[in-house]
PASEBA-1860 file (N, C-alpha, C; in nm, 3 decimals):
! residues 313
1> MDTLAAPL> 0.085/-0.119/0.000/0.000/0.000/0.000/0.089/0.124/0.000 ~ 0.060/0.217/-0.090/0.140/0.339/-0.099/0.117/0.427/0.023 ~ 0.223/0.493/0.068/0.213/0.588/0.178/0.135/0.711/0.132 ~ 0.051/0.763/0.219/-0.029/0.880/0.185/0.059/1.003/0.164 ~ 0.023/1.081/0.064/0.091/1.209/0.037/-0.010/1.303/-0.025 ~ 0.005/1.431/0.002/-0.090/1.528/-0.052/-0.025/1.665/-0.064 ~ -0.061/1.741/-0.169/-0.012/1.879/-0.179/-0.085/1.967/-0.077 ~ -0.011/2.048/-0.008/-0.068/2.137/0.092/-0.021/2.280/0.066
9> TIAFDYTR> -0.099/2.376/0.113/-0.066/2.517/0.099/-0.088/2.588/0.231 ~ 0.014/2.659/0.275/0.000/2.750/0.389/-0.011/2.890/0.330 ~ -0.116/2.962/0.364/-0.138/3.093/0.303/-0.194/3.190/0.405 ~ -0.142/3.311/0.403/-0.198/3.417/0.485/-0.156/3.552/0.425 ~ -0.229/3.655/0.458/-0.196/3.790/0.414/-0.121/3.860/0.526 ~ 0.010/3.882/0.504/0.093/3.948/0.604/0.064/4.097/0.599 ~ 0.010/4.150/0.707/-0.027/4.290/0.715/0.057/4.359/0.821 ~ 0.123/4.467/0.783/0.205/4.541/0.879/0.174/4.689/0.870
17> SLGPVLGR> 0.189/4.755/0.984/0.174/4.900/0.986/0.309/4.963/0.951 ~ 0.304/5.080/0.890/0.425/5.150/0.847/0.444/5.276/0.930 ~ 0.565/5.302/0.965/0.596/5.425/1.038/0.606/5.544/0.944 ~ 0.651/5.658/0.995/0.655/5.780/0.913/0.752/5.774/0.796 ~ 0.859/5.695/0.809/0.958/5.688/0.701/0.911/5.596/0.590 ~ 0.883/5.470/0.623/0.839/5.377/0.519/0.702/5.416/0.466 ~ 0.618/5.477/0.548/0.488/5.524/0.501/0.502/5.627/0.390 ~ 0.598/5.718/0.405/0.623/5.819/0.300/0.690/5.756/0.178
25> FMAGLRDH> 0.778/5.658/0.203/0.843/5.589/0.090/0.740/5.519/0.003 ~ 0.647/5.445/0.066/0.545/5.374/-0.011/0.449/5.472/-0.078 ~ 0.420/5.583/-0.012/0.336/5.686/-0.075/0.405/5.742/-0.198 ~ 0.537/5.757/-0.189/0.612/5.806/-0.305/0.604/5.709/-0.421 ~ 0.618/5.579/-0.395/0.607/5.481/-0.503/0.468/5.486/-0.565 ~ 0.367/5.500/-0.480/0.230/5.509/-0.531/0.216/5.626/-0.629 ~ 0.292/5.736/-0.603/0.283/5.856/-0.686/0.402/5.870/-0.780 ~ 0.468/5.755/-0.808/0.577/5.748/-0.906/0.695/5.836/-0.867
33> RVLGSRTA> 0.729/5.834/-0.740/0.845/5.906/-0.689/0.924/5.811/-0.599 ~ 1.055/5.825/-0.596/1.139/5.739/-0.513/1.211/5.825/-0.410 ~ 1.194/5.790/-0.283/1.255/5.865/-0.174/1.360/5.780/-0.103 ~ 1.465/5.845/-0.058/1.566/5.781/0.023/1.589/5.861/0.150 ~ 1.661/5.803/0.245/1.690/5.874/0.370/1.838/5.910/0.374 ~ 1.866/6.031/0.424/2.004/6.077/0.432/2.057/6.056/0.574 ~ 2.168/5.985/0.585/2.228/5.959/0.715/2.327/6.069/0.751 ~ 2.381/6.061/0.872/2.469/6.168/0.922/2.595/6.183/0.838
41> DGRVHVPP> 2.638/6.076/0.773/2.759/6.085/0.689/2.729/6.140/0.550 ~ 2.602/6.179/0.525/2.564/6.239/0.398/2.520/6.141/0.293 ~ 2.526/6.011/0.322/2.486/5.912/0.222/2.334/5.899/0.216 ~ 2.283/5.871/0.096/2.140/5.853/0.074/2.112/5.704/0.055 ~ 2.025/5.649/0.141/1.992/5.507/0.137/1.855/5.486/0.072 ~ 1.850/5.397/-0.026/1.724/5.359/-0.091/1.718/5.208/-0.097 ~ 1.613/5.146/-0.041/1.502/5.204/0.035/1.552/5.276/0.160 ~ 1.471/5.368/0.213/1.518/5.449/0.326/1.532/5.369/0.455
49> LEFDPDTL> 1.629/5.409/0.536/1.644/5.355/0.671/1.563/5.440/0.768 ~ 1.517/5.378/0.875/1.443/5.453/0.976/1.534/5.510/1.084 ~ 1.652/5.446/1.100/1.748/5.493/1.200/1.888/5.491/1.140 ~ 1.969/5.590/1.178/2.107/5.598/1.130/2.186/5.481/1.189 ~ 2.253/5.398/1.105/2.325/5.282/1.157/2.445/5.318/1.242 ~ 2.496/5.441/1.232/2.612/5.483/1.311/2.572/5.559/1.437 ~ 2.481/5.655/1.423/2.443/5.738/1.539/2.318/5.686/1.609 ~ 2.244/5.597/1.543/2.117/5.542/1.592/2.007/5.647/1.601
57> APLTDLVE> 2.031/5.764/1.548/1.929/5.870/1.551/1.820/5.842/1.450 ~ 1.695/5.880/1.480/1.587/5.865/1.382/1.617/5.946/1.257 ~ 1.581/5.891/1.142/1.603/5.960/1.014/1.471/6.014/0.962 ~ 1.464/6.144/0.946/1.341/6.207/0.897/1.366/6.286/0.769 ~ 1.493/6.303/0.732/1.528/6.381/0.612/1.523/6.291/0.490 ~ 1.408/6.290/0.421/1.393/6.209/0.301/1.417/6.295/0.178 ~ 1.492/6.239/0.085/1.525/6.311/-0.038/1.483/6.228/-0.157 ~ 1.447/6.296/-0.264/1.405/6.225/-0.384/1.525/6.189/-0.469
65> VSPTGTVV> 1.522/6.068/-0.527/1.625/6.024/-0.619/1.559/5.992/-0.753 ~ 1.641/5.960/-0.849/1.591/5.934/-0.985/1.533/5.794/-0.998 ~ 1.436/5.776/-1.087/1.387/5.641/-1.118/1.478/5.566/-1.215 ~ 1.591/5.627/-1.252/1.690/5.565/-1.340/1.813/5.528/-1.258 ~ 1.873/5.415/-1.290/1.991/5.374/-1.214/2.079/5.280/-1.294 ~ 2.176/5.219/-1.222/2.276/5.135/-1.285/2.281/4.999/-1.215 ~ 2.289/4.893/-1.295/2.301/4.759/-1.240/2.439/4.741/-1.180 ~ 2.444/4.703/-1.052/2.569/4.681/-0.981/2.613/4.535/-0.991
73> TWAWVDQP> 2.517/4.446/-0.975/2.542/4.303/-0.992/2.408/4.235/-1.018 ~ 2.409/4.109/-1.065/2.283/4.046/-1.104/2.295/3.894/-1.100 ~ 2.179/3.827/-1.102/2.170/3.681/-1.113/2.048/3.649/-1.198 ~ 2.065/3.558/-1.291/1.958/3.527/-1.386/1.864/3.420/-1.331 ~ 1.734/3.437/-1.358/1.631/3.341/-1.315/1.567/3.282/-1.440 ~ 1.595/3.154/-1.467/1.540/3.088/-1.585/1.394/3.049/-1.566 ~ 1.361/3.006/-1.443/1.227/2.956/-1.416/1.168/3.033/-1.297 ~ 1.096/3.141/-1.324/1.038/3.221/-1.214/0.942/3.139/-1.129
81> LEGQPLDH> 0.938/3.171/-1.003/0.848/3.105/-0.909/0.721/3.188/-0.890 ~ 0.618/3.124/-0.840/0.494/3.194/-0.809/0.523/3.310/-0.713 ~ 0.465/3.425/-0.741/0.481/3.540/-0.653/0.597/3.630/-0.689 ~ 0.686/3.586/-0.781/0.796/3.673/-0.822/0.744/3.780/-0.918 ~ 0.820/3.888/-0.935/0.767/4.003/-1.012/0.727/3.972/-1.155 ~ 0.796/3.877/-1.220/0.769/3.847/-1.361/0.744/3.698/-1.379 ~ 0.664/3.665/-1.480/0.633/3.524/-1.507/0.714/3.468/-1.622 ~ 0.818/3.538/-1.663/0.909/3.489/-1.766/1.052/3.516/-1.718
89> PFAWALIR> 1.154/3.454/-1.781/1.291/3.470/-1.732/1.330/3.617/-1.714 ~ 1.403/3.643/-1.603/1.443/3.780/-1.570/1.567/3.774/-1.483 ~ 1.620/3.890/-1.447/1.737/3.897/-1.359/1.698/3.963/-1.228 ~ 1.742/3.902/-1.118/1.745/3.976/-0.992/1.871/4.061/-0.996 ~ 1.860/4.186/-0.959/1.976/4.274/-0.967/1.979/4.372/-0.851 ~ 2.099/4.413/-0.814/2.117/4.527/-0.726/2.134/4.649/-0.814 ~ 2.050/4.749/-0.793/2.045/4.867/-0.879/2.068/4.991/-0.794 ~ 2.169/5.070/-0.829/2.193/5.196/-0.760/2.128/5.308/-0.841
97> LDGADTPM> 2.021/5.364/-0.783/1.951/5.472/-0.851/2.035/5.599/-0.848 ~ 2.023/5.681/-0.952/2.096/5.807/-0.956/2.053/5.895/-0.840 ~ 2.151/5.940/-0.763/2.121/6.020/-0.645/2.126/5.940/-0.517 ~ 2.134/5.806/-0.528/2.144/5.718/-0.411/2.286/5.667/-0.397 ~ 2.322/5.630/-0.274/2.455/5.577/-0.248/2.453/5.428/-0.219 ~ 2.335/5.370/-0.208/2.322/5.226/-0.182/2.232/5.165/-0.288 ~ 2.255/5.040/-0.325/2.172/4.976/-0.427/2.047/4.913/-0.365 ~ 1.944/4.895/-0.445/1.823/4.826/-0.403/1.805/4.701/-0.489
105> LHAVDTGT> 1.743/4.600/-0.432/1.720/4.474/-0.503/1.587/4.478/-0.574 ~ 1.588/4.444/-0.703/1.462/4.431/-0.776/1.486/4.352/-0.904 ~ 1.377/4.326/-0.976/1.384/4.249/-1.099/1.414/4.340/-1.218 ~ 1.492/4.288/-1.310/1.521/4.359/-1.435/1.474/4.273/-1.550 ~ 1.391/4.331/-1.636/1.334/4.259/-1.749/1.410/4.296/-1.875 ~ 1.503/4.208/-1.916/1.578/4.232/-2.039/1.538/4.136/-2.150 ~ 1.450/4.041/-2.119/1.408/3.945/-2.220/1.499/3.825/-2.228 ~ 1.629/3.848/-2.246/1.726/3.738/-2.255/1.846/3.768/-2.168
113> EDKIKIGL> 1.914/3.662/-2.127/2.026/3.677/-2.033/2.142/3.755/-2.092 ~ 2.162/3.745/-2.224/2.277/3.811/-2.285/2.267/3.963/-2.283 ~ 2.150/4.016/-2.246/2.132/4.161/-2.245/2.150/4.226/-2.107 ~ 2.167/4.143/-2.006/2.188/4.197/-1.872/2.338/4.199/-1.844 ~ 2.387/4.306/-1.785/2.530/4.317/-1.755/2.550/4.422/-1.647 ~ 2.664/4.412/-1.579/2.700/4.515/-1.481/2.722/4.646/-1.556 ~ 2.667/4.752/-1.501/2.679/4.883/-1.565/2.562/4.919/-1.654 ~ 2.471/4.822/-1.679/2.354/4.850/-1.762/2.270/4.959/-1.700
121> RVRIRWSP> 2.228/5.055/-1.780/2.141/5.163/-1.733/1.996/5.117/-1.745 ~ 1.924/5.129/-1.636/1.787/5.080/-1.631/1.696/5.187/-1.568 ~ 1.568/5.170/-1.592/1.468/5.263/-1.537/1.352/5.182/-1.479 ~ 1.277/5.245/-1.393/1.162/5.179/-1.331/1.050/5.165/-1.432 ~ 0.990/5.045/-1.435/0.863/5.026/-1.505/0.756/5.024/-1.396 ~ 0.672/5.125/-1.395/0.574/5.139/-1.288/0.454/5.047/-1.310 ~ 0.397/5.002/-1.202/0.275/4.922/-1.209/0.161/5.010/-1.259 ~ 0.072/4.955/-1.343/-0.041/5.036/-1.392/-0.145/5.064/-1.284
129> SPTGHIRD> -0.138/4.992/-1.172/-0.238/5.011/-1.065/-0.166/5.026/-0.931 ~ -0.105/5.142/-0.906/-0.029/5.160/-0.782/-0.119/5.161/-0.659 ~ -0.066/5.105/-0.550/-0.145/5.095/-0.428/-0.070/5.143/-0.304 ~ 0.057/5.183/-0.319/0.136/5.217/-0.202/0.207/5.095/-0.148 ~ 0.278/5.024/-0.236/0.342/4.897/-0.202/0.470/4.889/-0.284 ~ 0.568/4.808/-0.237/0.691/4.793/-0.311/0.664/4.740/-0.452 ~ 0.552/4.670/-0.470/0.518/4.618/-0.603/0.466/4.726/-0.697 ~ 0.459/4.851/-0.650/0.430/4.961/-0.742/0.544/4.977/-0.842
137> IACFEPGT> 0.663/4.929/-0.806/0.770/4.910/-0.904/0.748/4.771/-0.963 ~ 0.695/4.766/-1.084/0.668/4.636/-1.146/0.799/4.562/-1.171 ~ 0.899/4.637/-1.219/1.033/4.585/-1.242/1.116/4.700/-1.296 ~ 1.240/4.670/-1.334/1.323/4.765/-1.407/1.341/4.715/-1.549 ~ 1.368/4.807/-1.640/1.391/4.772/-1.779/1.503/4.859/-1.835 ~ 1.573/4.813/-1.938/1.681/4.894/-1.994/1.631/5.029/-2.042 ~ 1.714/5.134/-2.024/1.678/5.266/-2.071/1.687/5.369/-1.959 ~ 1.654/5.491/-1.993/1.651/5.600/-1.895/1.511/5.657/-1.889
145> APERTGHE> 1.475/5.707/-1.773/1.340/5.759/-1.753/1.330/5.903/-1.802 ~ 1.215/5.941/-1.856/1.195/6.081/-1.894/1.191/6.169/-1.771 ~ 1.202/6.296/-1.792/1.196/6.391/-1.680/1.063/6.374/-1.607 ~ 1.069/6.379/-1.474/0.950/6.355/-1.394/0.843/6.459/-1.420 ~ 0.721/6.408/-1.442/0.606/6.498/-1.460/0.493/6.461/-1.366 ~ 0.521/6.367/-1.272/0.417/6.320/-1.181/0.373/6.426/-1.082 ~ 0.264/6.398/-1.013/0.209/6.492/-0.917/0.281/6.478/-0.784 ~ 0.250/6.568/-0.691/0.313/6.567/-0.560/0.272/6.442/-0.482
153> IGDAVTIM> 0.356/6.407/-0.385/0.329/6.289/-0.303/0.213/6.318/-0.209 ~ 0.117/6.225/-0.205/0.000/6.241/-0.120/0.024/6.191/0.021 ~ -0.083/6.160/0.090/-0.074/6.115/0.229/0.008/5.986/0.242 ~ 0.078/5.976/0.353/0.161/5.859/0.379/0.075/5.733/0.387 ~ 0.131/5.622/0.343/0.065/5.493/0.354/0.082/5.444/0.498 ~ -0.024/5.393/0.557/-0.017/5.349/0.697/-0.015/5.197/0.712 ~ -0.075/5.125/0.617/-0.084/4.979/0.626/-0.041/4.919/0.492 ~ 0.036/4.812/0.497/0.075/4.742/0.375/0.049/4.593/0.394
161> TTPIRLHY> -0.014/4.531/0.294/-0.049/4.389/0.301/0.023/4.313/0.190 ~ 0.086/4.203/0.227/0.158/4.119/0.131/0.109/3.975/0.143 ~ 0.053/3.917/0.037/0.010/3.776/0.043/0.131/3.683/0.054 ~ 0.122/3.586/0.145/0.227/3.485/0.163/0.169/3.349/0.126 ~ 0.237/3.276/0.039/0.189/3.144/-0.004/0.306/3.045/-0.003 ~ 0.287/2.931/0.062/0.387/2.826/0.063/0.321/2.696/0.020 ~ 0.365/2.641/-0.093/0.312/2.516/-0.145/0.414/2.405/-0.120 ~ 0.368/2.292/-0.070/0.459/2.181/-0.048/0.379/2.051/-0.050
169> THTTSVEE> 0.450/1.940/-0.061/0.388/1.808/-0.058/0.423/1.740/0.073 ~ 0.321/1.699/0.147/0.342/1.632/0.275/0.327/1.481/0.256 ~ 0.428/1.407/0.296/0.424/1.261/0.293/0.420/1.211/0.437 ~ 0.327/1.124/0.465/0.306/1.079/0.602/0.409/0.976/0.646 ~ 0.427/0.969/0.778/0.503/0.859/0.836/0.414/0.735/0.840 ~ 0.470/0.622/0.875/0.391/0.499/0.886/0.282/0.518/0.991 ~ 0.317/0.578/1.105/0.221/0.598/1.213/0.110/0.694/1.173 ~ 0.146/0.805/1.110/0.044/0.901/1.067/-0.045/0.840/0.959
177> DRYLRALA> 0.015/0.763/0.870/-0.060/0.695/0.765/-0.168/0.606/0.826 ~ -0.131/0.529/0.929/-0.226/0.440/0.995/-0.338/0.522/1.062 ~ -0.302/0.631/1.125/-0.400/0.717/1.193/-0.501/0.775/1.094 ~ -0.453/0.825/0.980/-0.541/0.887/0.881/-0.631/0.784/0.812 ~ -0.577/0.666/0.784/-0.659/0.562/0.720/-0.769/0.515/0.815 ~ -0.741/0.513/0.944/-0.843/0.477/1.042/-0.955/0.582/1.043 ~ -0.918/0.710/1.034/-1.020/0.815/1.030/-1.113/0.797/0.910 ~ -1.060/0.749/0.799/-1.142/0.725/0.681/-1.242/0.612/0.703
185> EGRIVGQR> -1.220/0.535/0.809/-1.313/0.428/0.846/-1.399/0.467/0.967 ~ -1.384/0.591/1.012/-1.462/0.635/1.128/-1.405/0.591/1.260 ~ -1.276/0.558/1.262/-1.211/0.514/1.386/-1.100/0.612/1.423 ~ -1.066/0.618/1.551/-0.956/0.701/1.599/-0.855/0.610/1.667 ~ -0.732/0.609/1.617/-0.630/0.523/1.676/-0.511/0.607/1.721 ~ -0.450/0.562/1.829/-0.325/0.617/1.876/-0.225/0.505/1.891 ~ -0.109/0.537/1.946/-0.010/0.433/1.972/0.051/0.456/2.109 ~ 0.085/0.345/2.175/0.134/0.350/2.312/0.287/0.357/2.315
193> CPACCKVY> 0.337/0.447/2.398/0.482/0.454/2.418/0.526/0.328/2.493 ~ 0.623/0.254/2.442/0.666/0.132/2.510/0.739/0.159/2.641 ~ 0.779/0.284/2.664/0.853/0.316/2.787/0.760/0.362/2.899 ~ 0.678/0.466/2.872/0.592/0.521/2.977/0.449/0.471/2.968 ~ 0.416/0.401/2.859/0.284/0.340/2.836/0.173/0.441/2.808 ~ 0.208/0.568/2.784/0.106/0.666/2.749/0.063/0.649/2.603 ~ -0.066/0.674/2.579/-0.122/0.661/2.445/-0.130/0.800/2.382 ~ -0.065/0.813/2.266/-0.061/0.942/2.197/-0.150/0.940/2.073
201> VPPRVCPA> -0.237/1.040/2.065/-0.327/1.057/1.950/-0.314/1.202/1.901 ~ -0.272/1.222/1.775/-0.219/1.125/1.679/-0.089/1.062/1.730 ~ -0.049/0.947/1.674/0.074/0.882/1.718/0.196/0.971/1.693 ~ 0.294/0.964/1.782/0.416/1.043/1.767/0.526/0.982/1.854 ~ 0.647/1.027/1.829/0.756/0.989/1.919/0.726/1.047/2.056 ~ 0.743/0.967/2.159/0.710/1.011/2.295/0.797/1.131/2.333 ~ 0.737/1.247/2.366/0.818/1.364/2.401/0.892/1.348/2.533 ~ 0.846/1.255/2.618/0.911/1.235/2.747/1.027/1.137/2.738
209> DGVAPGEV> 1.009/1.030/2.660/1.110/0.924/2.656/1.189/0.922/2.525 ~ 1.139/0.991/2.422/1.212/0.996/2.296/1.218/0.866/2.221 ~ 1.118/0.779/2.242/1.117/0.650/2.172/1.000/0.645/2.074 ~ 1.014/0.562/1.973/0.911/0.548/1.871/0.786/0.484/1.931 ~ 0.667/0.518/1.878/0.544/0.458/1.930/0.538/0.309/1.902 ~ 0.466/0.238/1.989/0.458/0.093/1.975/0.318/0.044/1.948 ~ 0.255/-0.021/2.045/0.125/-0.084/2.030/0.019/0.014/1.977 ~ -0.057/-0.030/1.879/-0.168/0.050/1.826/-0.289/0.035/1.919
217> VEVTDKGT> -0.347/0.147/1.956/-0.460/0.148/2.050/-0.575/0.227/1.988 ~ -0.694/0.166/1.984/-0.811/0.239/1.936/-0.879/0.308/2.055 ~ -0.907/0.438/2.038/-0.972/0.515/2.144/-1.112/0.553/2.098 ~ -1.191/0.608/2.190/-1.327/0.645/2.156/-1.331/0.785/2.098 ~ -1.449/0.823/2.045/-1.466/0.959/1.994/-1.537/1.046/2.097 ~ -1.529/1.006/2.223/-1.580/1.087/2.334/-1.462/1.133/2.419 ~ -1.479/1.246/2.486/-1.369/1.294/2.568/-1.410/1.405/2.661 ~ -1.308/1.469/2.719/-1.328/1.573/2.820/-1.255/1.699/2.779
225> VTTFCVVN> -1.321/1.814/2.794/-1.256/1.943/2.771/-1.161/1.969/2.887 ~ -1.031/1.981/2.855/-0.933/2.006/2.961/-0.902/2.154/2.978 ~ -0.906/2.228/2.869/-0.890/2.373/2.872/-0.942/2.426/2.739 ~ -0.967/2.556/2.730/-1.030/2.609/2.609/-1.007/2.759/2.601 ~ -1.036/2.812/2.483/-1.035/2.957/2.466/-1.157/2.996/2.384 ~ -1.209/3.115/2.410/-1.322/3.169/2.335/-1.266/3.266/2.231 ~ -1.294/3.239/2.105/-1.247/3.325/1.996/-1.349/3.437/1.976 ~ -1.307/3.559/2.003/-1.395/3.675/1.989/-1.353/3.769/1.877
233> VPFAGQRL> -1.232/3.749/1.825/-1.176/3.843/1.728/-1.192/3.788/1.586 ~ -1.256/3.861/1.496/-1.267/3.814/1.357/-1.132/3.827/1.285 ~ -1.109/3.741/1.187/-0.987/3.749/1.107/-1.018/3.695/0.968 ~ -0.928/3.727/0.874/-0.948/3.689/0.734/-0.952/3.538/0.721 ~ -1.048/3.487/0.644/-1.060/3.344/0.620/-1.133/3.268/0.727 ~ -1.184/3.338/0.827/-1.254/3.273/0.938/-1.381/3.205/0.889 ~ -1.402/3.079/0.928/-1.518/3.003/0.881/-1.639/3.018/0.972 ~ -1.616/3.053/1.097/-1.725/3.068/1.194/-1.734/3.211/1.240
241> TPPYVVAQ> -1.855/3.251/1.279/-1.876/3.386/1.330/-1.851/3.386/1.481 ~ -1.760/3.471/1.531/-1.736/3.476/1.676/-1.863/3.517/1.750 ~ -1.874/3.477/1.878/-1.776/3.398/1.951/-1.795/3.248/1.929 ~ -1.686/3.175/1.936/-1.691/3.029/1.935/-1.571/2.978/2.014 ~ -1.571/2.848/2.041/-1.472/2.792/2.133/-1.382/2.692/2.062 ~ -1.253/2.705/2.085/-1.154/2.604/2.048/-1.100/2.545/2.178 ~ -1.105/2.414/2.191/-1.070/2.349/2.318/-0.970/2.237/2.297 ~ -0.907/2.198/2.406/-0.827/2.077/2.410/-0.917/1.965/2.463
249> VLLDGADI> -0.933/1.860/2.383/-1.023/1.750/2.419/-0.940/1.624/2.445 ~ -0.949/1.572/2.566/-0.880/1.450/2.602/-0.972/1.332/2.574 ~ -0.945/1.260/2.466/-1.030/1.148/2.429/-1.015/1.034/2.529 ~ -1.125/0.964/2.552/-1.120/0.849/2.643/-1.025/0.744/2.587 ~ -0.927/0.705/2.666/-0.829/0.608/2.622/-0.699/0.670/2.577 ~ -0.696/0.805/2.563/-0.574/0.875/2.521/-0.510/0.945/2.640 ~ -0.382/0.978/2.626/-0.310/1.046/2.733/-0.260/1.183/2.691 ~ -0.309/1.233/2.578/-0.275/1.368/2.535/-0.397/1.424/2.463
257> PIPHLILG> -0.436/1.549/2.488/-0.557/1.604/2.424/-0.530/1.649/2.281 ~ -0.639/1.661/2.206/-0.632/1.715/2.070/-0.710/1.846/2.065 ~ -0.669/1.943/1.984/-0.745/2.068/1.972/-0.861/2.050/1.876 ~ -0.976/2.107/1.910/-1.090/2.100/1.817/-1.195/2.204/1.857 ~ -1.291/2.222/1.767/-1.403/2.313/1.791/-1.504/2.250/1.885 ~ -1.563/2.333/1.970/-1.675/2.292/2.053/-1.796/2.374/2.009 ~ -1.894/2.306/1.952/-2.015/2.372/1.904/-2.136/2.308/1.971 ~ -2.253/2.357/1.935/-2.375/2.300/1.989/-2.407/2.348/2.129
265> VPSDQVRM> -2.334/2.450/2.177/-2.357/2.504/2.310/-2.305/2.648/2.310 ~ -2.373/2.740/2.378/-2.321/2.878/2.385/-2.179/2.880/2.442 ~ -2.099/2.969/2.392/-1.958/2.971/2.432/-1.941/2.994/2.582 ~ -2.035/3.065/2.644/-2.021/3.092/2.787/-2.061/2.973/2.874 ~ -2.103/2.863/2.809/-2.137/2.743/2.885/-2.031/2.633/2.872 ~ -1.928/2.659/2.792/-1.819/2.564/2.782/-1.732/2.577/2.908 ~ -1.686/2.467/2.959/-1.609/2.468/3.084/-1.513/2.349/3.086 ~ -1.412/2.359/3.169/-1.322/2.245/3.189/-1.399/2.131/3.254
273> GLRVSAVW> -1.373/2.011/3.206/-1.443/1.894/3.258/-1.567/1.859/3.179 ~ -1.608/1.948/3.086/-1.728/1.921/3.005/-1.706/1.795/2.922 ~ -1.803/1.704/2.925/-1.795/1.581/2.846/-1.853/1.606/2.708 ~ -1.779/1.566/2.605/-1.819/1.595/2.467/-1.802/1.470/2.380 ~ -1.872/1.471/2.267/-1.858/1.363/2.167/-1.833/1.425/2.031 ~ -1.763/1.348/1.946/-1.734/1.396/1.811/-1.860/1.396/1.726 ~ -1.872/1.498/1.643/-1.977/1.503/1.542/-1.908/1.484/1.407 ~ -1.933/1.369/1.346/-1.866/1.334/1.220/-1.940/1.395/1.103
281> RDRADWST> -1.867/1.427/1.000/-1.929/1.472/0.876/-2.006/1.357/0.812 ~ -2.083/1.390/0.711/-2.153/1.286/0.635/-2.051/1.184/0.583 ~ -2.082/1.057/0.599/-1.987/0.952/0.562/-1.944/0.963/0.416 ~ -2.031/1.013/0.331/-1.996/1.025/0.189/-1.882/1.125/0.169 ~ -1.858/1.212/0.268/-1.754/1.314/0.257/-1.625/1.274/0.327 ~ -1.620/1.153/0.384/-1.501/1.112/0.455/-1.384/1.087/0.360 ~ -1.266/1.119/0.408/-1.143/1.084/0.338/-1.036/1.066/0.444 ~ -0.913/1.058/0.405/-0.805/1.037/0.502/-0.759/1.171/0.559
289> TPENIDHF> -0.848/1.232/0.639/-0.818/1.364/0.695/-0.887/1.381/0.830 ~ -0.827/1.455/0.924/-0.893/1.484/1.051/-1.022/1.564/1.035 ~ -1.043/1.625/0.917/-1.165/1.701/0.893/-1.289/1.613/0.888 ~ -1.270/1.480/0.891/-1.387/1.392/0.899/-1.468/1.420/1.025 ~ -1.400/1.466/1.131/-1.469/1.511/1.252/-1.493/1.660/1.237 ~ -1.620/1.698/1.227/-1.653/1.838/1.205/-1.629/1.921/1.331 ~ -1.672/1.867/1.446/-1.657/1.939/1.573/-1.693/1.843/1.686 ~ -1.683/1.891/1.807/-1.731/1.818/1.924/-1.845/1.900/1.987
297> EPNGEPDA> -1.936/1.828/2.053/-2.044/1.896/2.123/-2.078/1.819/2.251 ~ -2.138/1.888/2.349/-2.171/1.820/2.476/-2.258/1.697/2.452 ~ -2.231/1.590/2.528/-2.307/1.466/2.511/-2.402/1.437/2.627 ~ -2.411/1.529/2.722/-2.506/1.512/2.832/-2.453/1.434/2.950 ~ -2.331/1.380/2.940/-2.275/1.307/3.053/-2.233/1.404/3.164 ~ -2.231/1.359/3.288/-2.183/1.445/3.399/-2.040/1.490/3.374 ~ -2.005/1.609/3.421/-1.869/1.658/3.405/-1.768/1.561/3.466 ~ -1.653/1.552/3.402/-1.547/1.466/3.453/-1.486/1.527/3.579
305> PYESYAEH> -1.446/1.447/3.675/-1.381/1.501/3.795/-1.248/1.566/3.760 ~ -1.215/1.670/3.833/-1.096/1.749/3.803/-0.969/1.662/3.800 ~ -0.961/1.565/3.889/-0.841/1.483/3.898/-0.814/1.405/3.769 ~ -0.917/1.382/3.690/-0.900/1.300/3.569/-0.832/1.376/3.455 ~ -0.827/1.508/3.465/-0.765/1.586/3.359/-0.672/1.695/3.411 ~ -0.643/1.693/3.541/-0.565/1.799/3.604/-0.428/1.818/3.539 ~ -0.362/1.707/3.499/-0.227/1.720/3.443/-0.226/1.768/3.298 ~ -0.344/1.787/3.241/-0.352/1.829/3.099/-0.388/1.975/3.082
313> Q> -0.394/2.054/3.189/-0.428/2.195/3.174/-0.312/2.273/3.118
END
């Protein structure tokens, strides 16, 4: 039987606030202007620094530099990756803009590798839809920029959002493979540490003894809430409307809790010791994934005594 493997993606939108220096820099890019910061030694840094590296003083003196510059060094990219500035071969290059004393890293679109070289004069190709982001510079291209005719720089940018995407293929271990295939049958299995005899769900190397899991143990889909949190803050991609509860559930027969949703009860009625049962998705939707269990909900049993879960808080 082949080991389970699946393509997975971790994705989130990285959002950061910008201070007065980077906020003005991004506003300048939005308005087709490039700003740098002048340090105490008179050098102009692009992108701008917020603090002088020698004196540590805040830098507030921003000066405009040219959108034209010179390639200092470069590396060719034959096969661009998702999220890179261009979808065809290009060069990553350090480019020193006229009026700046430090180079900035960006893409240069020359079409073919034989056209990129140290000393090449390049200009900014601006994005057709500027938003106040480093990507307002679509890339650089050979040539010089015409004299600036753009408008004055508007209000500083305060927030910048960058999508982050990581694609990878996850291949399961023998133990994880067994655990996931059991879920596809509506069963939950763990494995017992041969040293301390604790049952871990999902199976794993024992964190206390550092030994591989041994005996396979089937546990129930009922358990006890050992601790929990109430989610009150909305966030991007959220599937449930707050408030709702995420809890640690200690399944009967296991010695380590699993995190899961607690639904079917108002969030202010969830408590430690609450007895819950798994609510499985429709069997037709089952596959080799923990998502076969949609959530847990109270099953009406009396609360578990504190001593039964005290070490799991």
